[in-house]
C-alpha positions as CSV (number, residue, x, y, z in Angstrom):
1,M,51.5,92.9,175.2
2,T,53.8,90.4,174.7
3,V,54.0,87.0,177.3
4,R,56.4,84.7,177.0
5,G,55.7,81.3,179.0
6,H,55.6,77.4,178.7
7,G,52.7,75.0,178.8
8,G,53.0,71.1,178.6
9,G,50.4,68.3,179.9
10,L,50.0,64.6,180.5
11,H,47.1,62.6,180.0
12,G,44.4,64.2,182.6
13,S,46.1,67.5,182.4
14,T,47.3,70.6,180.9
15,S,49.1,73.3,182.5
16,D,50.7,76.4,181.5
17,A,52.8,79.4,183.1
18,V,53.2,82.7,181.1
19,T,55.0,86.1,182.4
20,T,55.4,89.4,181.3
21,R,58.8,90.6,179.8
22,D,59.7,92.2,183.4
23,G,58.4,89.2,184.9
24,R,56.0,91.4,187.4
25,H,52.9,89.4,186.2
26,A,53.3,85.6,186.0
27,P,50.2,83.7,186.4
28,A,50.4,79.8,186.2
29,L,47.4,77.4,185.8
30,N,46.8,73.8,185.3
31,F,43.2,72.1,184.3
32,N,42.8,68.3,185.6
33,G,40.9,66.2,183.4
34,D,41.0,66.0,179.7
35,R,39.4,68.8,177.9
36,T,37.9,70.7,180.7
37,G,39.3,73.9,179.9
38,N,41.5,76.3,177.6
39,T,44.3,77.5,178.9
40,E,44.9,80.2,175.8
41,T,41.1,81.8,176.9
42,V,42.3,82.2,180.6
43,I,45.8,83.6,179.3
44,D,43.7,85.8,177.1
45,A,41.4,87.2,179.4
46,E,43.9,87.6,182.2
47,Y,45.9,89.9,179.9
48,C,43.6,91.1,177.5
49,G,40.4,91.6,179.9
50,D,38.2,89.6,177.8
């Protein structure tokens, strides 16, 4: 599956928002705190079921 998105961060947080091509599935997420999570892991689990 192909998704498109944009991520970013500041000291203390990181964010990502992605969507399917048709826009029907579009999660956005944020981790507060340095190195508290991996947005790529969450996105993979959301779209691939891992």
